[in-house]
Structure formats: C-alpha cells, structure tokens
N, C-alpha and C positions, 0 to 999 in steps of 0.2 A: 504494500500500500504506500509506503514511504517513497519508493522508487517512482510509482505512478504520479504521486504528488509532485515530486521533483521534475518529472518529465513535462508537467504542465506549468511549471514555474516560469516567471519572466526571465530568469537567468538562463535556463535551458532553452527557452523559446528564442531568446536573442542569439544564443550560440547557433541554433539551427538557421536563423535568418542570415547570419554572417557566413555560415558554411554553405548554404544553398544559394545565396544571393536573392532569395525571395523575401521581400519585406512584409511586415504586418501579418505574420503567421498567427493563427488562432488555434490553440490546442483543443482537442476534442474531449471536452469534459463529460460528454454523454457516452463515450466509449462505443460508438457505432462501428462494430467490427473489430474494435481494439480490445486489448485485454491479454489474457494468457492463451496462447495457441499451443496445441499439442497434436502431433501426428504419431500414431502407433506403428509398430513394425508392420511392413507391407503397405503402409499408406503412402500417398503422394499428393501433389497439388499441381495440376496441369498449368502450363504457361498461360498467363492472363494479364490483362490490365484491370485495375480495380475500378469499382464504381466511382463516378466523378463528382457527384453532388450530395451534400447533406440537404435533403429536400425540406426538412423541418426548419433549418436555420438559413436556407438559401446561400450556402457556402460551398466553395470549390475545394475539393481535396487536392492538396499540393505536395505534401511531404509525408513519406512513410518512414518510421523508425522501428527497427527491431533490435532487441537485445537477446542474445541466445543464452540458454540456461542448461547447457549440456556438458557436464564434466566428463573428462576422459572419452570424448567422442572420437571414434576411430574412422579413418578415411573410408574404409570399406563398408561402413554403415550407410553411406550415401546421405541424402537429405541436404545436399549443397544447394544453396539459393543460386539459381541461374538468372542472370540479367541478359535479356536478348535484345538484339538490334531492332529498330523500327520495322524493317522488312522481314524479320523473323528468320533470317538466313545465317546469323552468327550469334553464338553465345559469347557475349562481350566479357562476362566475368562469371566466375563460379566460386562461391563463398562458402567455406565450411562453417557449420553451425556450432562452433566451439564456445564453451562457457565464457561469458563476459564480452563476446564480440558484439560491437555496435555497428549496425548497418543503417545508413541514411541514404535515401534516394528520392528524387522527385517523382510525383505521381501525375502522369498525363494519360491521355487516351492511348498512348503508344509505349508506355513504360512496362514492357512485358517482362514478367518474372514468374518463377515457380520452382518446384523441385519435382520433375516429371518422372523420375525413376523411383520405383517402390523402395522404401526403406528396408534395409537388411539387418537392422540392429536386433539384438536378442529380444524375445517377447517381454522381458521385464524392463526394457528400456523404451524410451520414446524421444522424439525430437520436440523440444519445448522452446518457446520464445515469448517475450513480452512484445506487444505491438502497440504503437501509439501513432495517431494520424493528426495532421495539421492542415488547416484550411485557410483560405483567404476569401475576401469578398468578390474578387474578380480574378481573371487569369488571361494570359495571352491567347489569342485565337489559334496560334500555331500549335498549341498543346491539345487541340480538340479535333475530333473527326469533322471533316469538311469545313474546318476553320470556324465552326459554330459552337460557341460556348454559352450562348444565351439561354440558360435554363433548359437545356436539352439533357435530360437525365438518362443515364444508362446504368445498368447493373454491371457486374463483373463480365468482362469480355474475354472468354476463353478462346485460345488460338491453337492452331497446329503449327509447329515449327517446321521449317523446310528440312532441317537436319536435326532430328530428335535426340541424337546421341551427343550430349555436350561433353562427354568424356573423351570423345574421339576427334574427328577432323574439324568440327565446328569450334572446339575449345580454343579461345584466344587469350585467356588471362585467368589469374587466380588471386585469391586474397585469403 
C-alpha cells in the first residue's frame, strides 16, 4: 500500500514527467486496470496496446509503470515483457521480470507489448508485478489511430506479431 501511495505522489509523478517528457501527468487513483498483476505457470499475455481513455474522468492514458516482484526469476521461466515496433515486425526490447525492476513506457495506440510465450516456471511460482497508469487531459494526435484522439475510446487492442518468436530472429535488444 505504501508503494502505491508513493507511486501517486507528486515527487514520483514529477520524476515520470521528466523521464517521459510528458507534462501534467495525473496518477490513476481509481486503479482502473492497475494494481497487482499475476500470471500463473502456463499463462501468457498476447501482444497488445492498452485501452486509451478513462471514460469516467475523460483522461488519456499516457504512461505505464510496472515494478516486478519476482525473486530468483530464472531466464528459462520466460515471462519477459516484449516491447514491439509500431509495425509489429520487430521486438525492440525484451525485459526480464526480475525482482525490483522498474519499467516505464508511454502508452499510445501503437505501444505494443506483452509476454506471448507461456510461462514455464514451477507450479508454485508465478510472474507478479505492480502496475500503475498515468493520464493527461489531452494527447498528440500522432499517438492515436487515424490521428483521432477526440474521445474515441477503444478497449485493449490485441495484435498478431509478424514474427512471434522474440527469442529468435526478431530479438533486437534486452534489459
């Protein structure tokens, strides 16, 4: 609870504004989709772009923050967060979900991410993370489908990658 409180604090929010270059971020105090996420052995999350608007507050989702909670996570368990190119032809980064790792990235209609290979961790383990999202009142049209950001809501946009094996020829980076 203390960590979520800190993640909503002005100090952390200002840090994210400087890091992302996106001014006037508003933390999600209602936790719409945020909170503690868990994926069990065999689970996966197909590559997608997140929902774009908080319809209740008429705010645009702009920044995603994950903190991983997985001590002694082994490489062969999988569960690496994959960040894909806008055209879905390249896995730009593959991030292991190690304990304490902080991941921050902008949320647009084209910020495709997921972990599409099923986890191979033991049954008594799971992939866990804290997630928090940040919003703004407006956003650049270049971040939206058809350059239209004016109250055009969409849910999660699941995609098929052109090269689904990020461990192979599409892999271009790691963290």
